[in-house]
KEZA-471429 format. One record per residue (C-alpha): residue number from 0; x, y, z. Coordinates in steps of 0.5 Angstrom, whole numbers, plus 500, padded with zeros to 3 digits. Layout:
BEGIN
+-----+------+-------+-----+
|   k | east | north |  up |
+-----+------+-------+-----+
| NUM |    X |     Y |   Z |
...
+-----+------+-------+-----+
***
This chain:
BEGIN
+-----+------+-------+-----+
|   k | east | north |  up |
+-----+------+-------+-----+
|   0 |  346 |   528 | 832 |
|   1 |  350 |   535 | 831 |
|   2 |  347 |   539 | 827 |
|   3 |  349 |   547 | 824 |
|   4 |  345 |   553 | 823 |
|   5 |  350 |   558 | 823 |
|   6 |  354 |   562 | 827 |
|   7 |  348 |   563 | 832 |
|   8 |  343 |   557 | 834 |
|   9 |  336 |   560 | 832 |
|  10 |  339 |   567 | 834 |
|  11 |  342 |   565 | 841 |
|  12 |  349 |   566 | 843 |
|  13 |  352 |   561 | 848 |
|  14 |  350 |   564 | 855 |
|  15 |  343 |   565 | 853 |
|  16 |  339 |   560 | 856 |
|  17 |  334 |   558 | 862 |
|  18 |  340 |   554 | 866 |
|  19 |  344 |   554 | 872 |
|  20 |  345 |   552 | 879 |
|  21 |  338 |   551 | 880 |
|  22 |  337 |   546 | 875 |
|  23 |  341 |   540 | 879 |
|  24 |  337 |   534 | 880 |
|  25 |  332 |   536 | 875 |
|  26 |  331 |   533 | 868 |
|  27 |  334 |   538 | 863 |
|  28 |  336 |   539 | 855 |
|  29 |  342 |   542 | 854 |
|  30 |  344 |   544 | 847 |
|  31 |  351 |   546 | 846 |
|  32 |  356 |   549 | 841 |
|  33 |  361 |   543 | 839 |
|  34 |  368 |   548 | 838 |
|  35 |  372 |   546 | 833 |
|  36 |  367 |   541 | 829 |
|  37 |  364 |   545 | 822 |
|  38 |  357 |   543 | 821 |
|  39 |  354 |   540 | 815 |
|  40 |  353 |   547 | 811 |
|  41 |  359 |   549 | 814 |
|  42 |  358 |   553 | 820 |
|  43 |  359 |   551 | 827 |
|  44 |  356 |   544 | 829 |
|  45 |  351 |   544 | 835 |
|  46 |  349 |   538 | 839 |
|  47 |  344 |   536 | 845 |
|  48 |  344 |   532 | 851 |
|  49 |  338 |   530 | 855 |
|  50 |  338 |   528 | 862 |
|  51 |  338 |   529 | 870 |
|  52 |  343 |   535 | 871 |
|  53 |  348 |   532 | 876 |
|  54 |  352 |   538 | 878 |
|  55 |  353 |   546 | 876 |
|  56 |  360 |   548 | 878 |
|  57 |  367 |   550 | 877 |
|  58 |  365 |   553 | 869 |
|  59 |  361 |   546 | 867 |
|  60 |  354 |   543 | 867 |
|  61 |  355 |   535 | 868 |
|  62 |  349 |   531 | 866 |
|  63 |  346 |   524 | 866 |
|  64 |  342 |   521 | 860 |
|  65 |  338 |   516 | 862 |
|  66 |  343 |   511 | 858 |
|  67 |  351 |   512 | 858 |
|  68 |  356 |   516 | 861 |
|  69 |  354 |   523 | 864 |
|  70 |  357 |   528 | 860 |
|  71 |  360 |   534 | 862 |
|  72 |  359 |   540 | 858 |
|  73 |  362 |   548 | 859 |
|  74 |  358 |   553 | 861 |
|  75 |  360 |   557 | 856 |
|  76 |  359 |   552 | 850 |
|  77 |  351 |   552 | 852 |
|  78 |  347 |   555 | 847 |
|  79 |  340 |   554 | 850 |
|  80 |  337 |   550 | 855 |
|  81 |  331 |   548 | 860 |
|  82 |  328 |   544 | 865 |
|  83 |  323 |   539 | 862 |
|  84 |  319 |   534 | 865 |
|  85 |  321 |   528 | 869 |
|  86 |  320 |   522 | 864 |
|  87 |  313 |   518 | 865 |
|  88 |  315 |   512 | 869 |
|  89 |  316 |   506 | 865 |
|  90 |  309 |   503 | 867 |
|  91 |  307 |   509 | 863 |
|  92 |  310 |   508 | 857 |
|  93 |  308 |   501 | 855 |
|  94 |  303 |   501 | 849 |
|  95 |  296 |   500 | 850 |
|  96 |  296 |   494 | 847 |
|  97 |  301 |   491 | 852 |
|  98 |  297 |   493 | 858 |
|  99 |  291 |   491 | 855 |
| 100 |  294 |   484 | 854 |
| 101 |  295 |   483 | 862 |
| 102 |  288 |   484 | 863 |
| 103 |  286 |   477 | 860 |
| 104 |  288 |   473 | 866 |
| 105 |  282 |   475 | 869 |
| 106 |  278 |   469 | 866 |
| 107 |  280 |   462 | 865 |
| 108 |  274 |   460 | 861 |
| 109 |  276 |   465 | 855 |
| 110 |  277 |   462 | 848 |
| 111 |  283 |   467 | 845 |
| 112 |  284 |   468 | 838 |
| 113 |  289 |   472 | 835 |
| 114 |  288 |   476 | 828 |
| 115 |  294 |   480 | 828 |
| 116 |  294 |   485 | 834 |
| 117 |  288 |   484 | 835 |
| 118 |  285 |   479 | 839 |
| 119 |  278 |   475 | 839 |
| 120 |  275 |   473 | 845 |
| 121 |  269 |   469 | 848 |
| 122 |  268 |   466 | 855 |
| 123 |  266 |   459 | 854 |
| 124 |  262 |   458 | 861 |
| 125 |  260 |   465 | 863 |
| 126 |  257 |   466 | 869 |
| 127 |  250 |   471 | 869 |
| 128 |  251 |   477 | 864 |
| 129 |  256 |   477 | 859 |
| 130 |  262 |   481 | 861 |
| 131 |  264 |   486 | 855 |
| 132 |  272 |   485 | 856 |
| 133 |  271 |   477 | 856 |
| 134 |  267 |   477 | 850 |
| 135 |  269 |   483 | 845 |
| 136 |  275 |   483 | 840 |
| 137 |  281 |   487 | 843 |
| 138 |  282 |   491 | 837 |
| 139 |  288 |   495 | 838 |
| 140 |  294 |   495 | 833 |
| 141 |  294 |   492 | 826 |
| 142 |  290 |   486 | 825 |
| 143 |  294 |   484 | 819 |
| 144 |  289 |   484 | 814 |
| 145 |  286 |   490 | 810 |
| 146 |  280 |   492 | 815 |
| 147 |  274 |   490 | 811 |
| 148 |  277 |   483 | 811 |
| 149 |  279 |   484 | 819 |
| 150 |  271 |   487 | 820 |
| 151 |  269 |   480 | 817 |
| 152 |  273 |   476 | 821 |
| 153 |  271 |   478 | 827 |
| 154 |  263 |   478 | 825 |
| 155 |  264 |   471 | 823 |
| 156 |  268 |   469 | 829 |
| 157 |  263 |   471 | 834 |
| 158 |  257 |   468 | 829 |
| 159 |  260 |   462 | 829 |
| 160 |  259 |   462 | 837 |
| 161 |  252 |   465 | 837 |
| 162 |  254 |   472 | 839 |
| 163 |  253 |   479 | 837 |
| 164 |  260 |   482 | 835 |
| 165 |  263 |   487 | 840 |
| 166 |  270 |   490 | 839 |
| 167 |  274 |   494 | 844 |
| 168 |  278 |   500 | 842 |
| 169 |  283 |   505 | 844 |
| 170 |  279 |   512 | 844 |
| 171 |  280 |   517 | 839 |
| 172 |  285 |   512 | 835 |
| 173 |  285 |   511 | 828 |
| 174 |  281 |   503 | 829 |
| 175 |  276 |   507 | 832 |
| 176 |  275 |   512 | 826 |
| 177 |  275 |   506 | 822 |
| 178 |  269 |   502 | 825 |
| 179 |  265 |   509 | 825 |
| 180 |  267 |   509 | 818 |
| 181 |  264 |   502 | 817 |
| 182 |  257 |   503 | 820 |
| 183 |  259 |   501 | 827 |
| 184 |  255 |   505 | 833 |
| 185 |  259 |   506 | 840 |
| 186 |  256 |   503 | 846 |
| 187 |  253 |   509 | 850 |
| 188 |  256 |   505 | 856 |
| 189 |  262 |   502 | 859 |
| 190 |  267 |   507 | 856 |
| 191 |  273 |   506 | 861 |
| 192 |  280 |   508 | 863 |
| 193 |  286 |   503 | 865 |
| 194 |  289 |   506 | 871 |
| 195 |  297 |   504 | 873 |
| 196 |  301 |   504 | 879 |
| 197 |  306 |   503 | 883 |
| 198 |  305 |   497 | 888 |
| 199 |  309 |   499 | 893 |
| 200 |  308 |   506 | 893 |
| 201 |  300 |   505 | 893 |
| 202 |  302 |   500 | 899 |
| 203 |  306 |   506 | 903 |
| 204 |  300 |   510 | 902 |
| 205 |  296 |   506 | 906 |
| 206 |  294 |   505 | 913 |
| 207 |  300 |   501 | 917 |
| 208 |  294 |   497 | 920 |
| 209 |  287 |   496 | 918 |
| 210 |  281 |   496 | 923 |
| 211 |  278 |   491 | 919 |
| 212 |  278 |   483 | 919 |
| 213 |  280 |   481 | 912 |
| 214 |  279 |   474 | 909 |
| 215 |  284 |   472 | 904 |
| 216 |  282 |   467 | 899 |
| 217 |  288 |   465 | 894 |
| 218 |  289 |   460 | 889 |
| 219 |  295 |   460 | 885 |
| 220 |  295 |   467 | 882 |
| 221 |  288 |   469 | 884 |
| 222 |  286 |   472 | 890 |
| 223 |  279 |   474 | 893 |
| 224 |  279 |   479 | 899 |
| 225 |  273 |   480 | 903 |
| 226 |  270 |   483 | 909 |
| 227 |  264 |   479 | 912 |
| 228 |  258 |   482 | 917 |
| 229 |  255 |   475 | 919 |
| 230 |  255 |   470 | 913 |
| 231 |  255 |   475 | 907 |
| 232 |  261 |   479 | 905 |
| 233 |  260 |   487 | 905 |
| 234 |  266 |   488 | 901 |
| 235 |  270 |   484 | 896 |
| 236 |  275 |   485 | 891 |
| 237 |  279 |   480 | 886 |
| 238 |  286 |   480 | 884 |
| 239 |  290 |   476 | 879 |
| 240 |  298 |   476 | 878 |
| 241 |  301 |   476 | 871 |
| 242 |  308 |   476 | 872 |
| 243 |  310 |   483 | 875 |
| 244 |  304 |   486 | 874 |
| 245 |  297 |   485 | 879 |
| 246 |  290 |   487 | 876 |
| 247 |  284 |   489 | 881 |
| 248 |  277 |   487 | 879 |
| 249 |  270 |   487 | 882 |
| 250 |  272 |   492 | 888 |
| 251 |  265 |   492 | 891 |
| 252 |  262 |   495 | 898 |
| 253 |  255 |   494 | 900 |
| 254 |  252 |   501 | 900 |
| 255 |  250 |   501 | 908 |
| 256 |  257 |   500 | 909 |
| 257 |  260 |   505 | 905 |
| 258 |  265 |   511 | 907 |
| 259 |  268 |   506 | 912 |
| 260 |  275 |   504 | 909 |
| 261 |  273 |   497 | 907 |
| 262 |  275 |   498 | 900 |
| 263 |  282 |   501 | 903 |
| 264 |  282 |   495 | 906 |
| 265 |  281 |   489 | 901 |
| 266 |  285 |   493 | 896 |
| 267 |  291 |   493 | 901 |
| 268 |  290 |   486 | 903 |
| 269 |  290 |   484 | 895 |
| 270 |  297 |   488 | 894 |
| 271 |  300 |   486 | 900 |
| 272 |  299 |   479 | 897 |
| 273 |  301 |   480 | 890 |
| 274 |  307 |   484 | 892 |
| 275 |  309 |   477 | 896 |
| 276 |  309 |   474 | 889 |
| 277 |  313 |   480 | 886 |
| 278 |  308 |   484 | 882 |
| 279 |  311 |   491 | 882 |
| 280 |  305 |   495 | 878 |
| 281 |  298 |   494 | 879 |
| 282 |  293 |   496 | 874 |
| 283 |  285 |   496 | 873 |
| 284 |  279 |   499 | 869 |
| 285 |  275 |   504 | 872 |
| 286 |  269 |   506 | 868 |
| 287 |  269 |   514 | 866 |
| 288 |  262 |   515 | 869 |
| 289 |  264 |   513 | 875 |
| 290 |  267 |   519 | 879 |
| 291 |  267 |   517 | 886 |
| 292 |  271 |   510 | 884 |
| 293 |  276 |   515 | 880 |
| 294 |  277 |   519 | 886 |
| 295 |  278 |   513 | 890 |
| 296 |  284 |   510 | 885 |
| 297 |  287 |   517 | 885 |
| 298 |  288 |   518 | 892 |
| 299 |  291 |   511 | 892 |
| 300 |  296 |   514 | 886 |
| 301 |  293 |   511 | 880 |
| 302 |  294 |   514 | 874 |
| 303 |  290 |   514 | 867 |
| 304 |  294 |   510 | 862 |
| 305 |  289 |   510 | 856 |
| 306 |  281 |   510 | 855 |
| 307 |  277 |   505 | 852 |
| 308 |  271 |   504 | 848 |
| 309 |  267 |   499 | 845 |
| 310 |  263 |   499 | 838 |
| 311 |  257 |   494 | 836 |
| 312 |  256 |   494 | 828 |
| 313 |  248 |   496 | 829 |
| 314 |  243 |   498 | 834 |
| 315 |  239 |   492 | 834 |
| 316 |  245 |   489 | 837 |
| 317 |  244 |   486 | 844 |
| 318 |  250 |   490 | 847 |
| 319 |  247 |   497 | 845 |
| 320 |  242 |   495 | 851 |
| 321 |  246 |   495 | 858 |
+-----+------+-------+-----+
***
């Protein structure tokens, strides 16, 4: 939208900017004078264009916006401008709620019930200990009810199934603050980052051939990769494909066999399998108190999208005892 702020834009005349031939190929924002156009206040009008600078020559700057045709701007009409950081990859622009919704495919026995944007979840047939993600309310977004009523609905859902209530929230969100004000208590464990990466980019960063024999067992959209030593696996990981997203889960390596490239081998096998099924984006959760695990995923090109925490209503809840 054009705007006007007098004969000069914030005291700058055309020609005073941080642009030039050096920004070709970079993402830039350019504010230019609209000659012959009068702004709402009666002064000159200005407008902005944001995009990648395609060329800087012959008295003109050509900028390609994200959508639409390229824009040619006379260099003499540029009032201000500067390079700006690249736009985050599309996978990093999805909301926390949408990203977390992809995690549901990990478990086939989880009962799910919507509560507005929230989702009530409980595993009907758990094996071993209850997993927090599969047995908590995903409380991100608008529950569609006043907050006290939403909390009551959460408590009633889990009480009806003989479970202690638990919610998974986005860290430092308004929802988290509301649970704190309601007297709920944050779990002392389990805070995790959801990491995202391009499947193709991660695969390019992996060795072309693994020194380990990886066994892959796949059933539809789920797969398990393992490296065995005798009868027992010394490394194992699971994956699930949901559309063009692939989730990685339960990546484990026997302590006696670590630092031998086993985790890389099983992850590479799973991502190759996922890519064959059209997966473009890989995701996983890693707990924030696991610096070794985080360093491994950082080295493969994964980036943090958001952080989640868990809250339970009282200190006596079983969830407060890891």
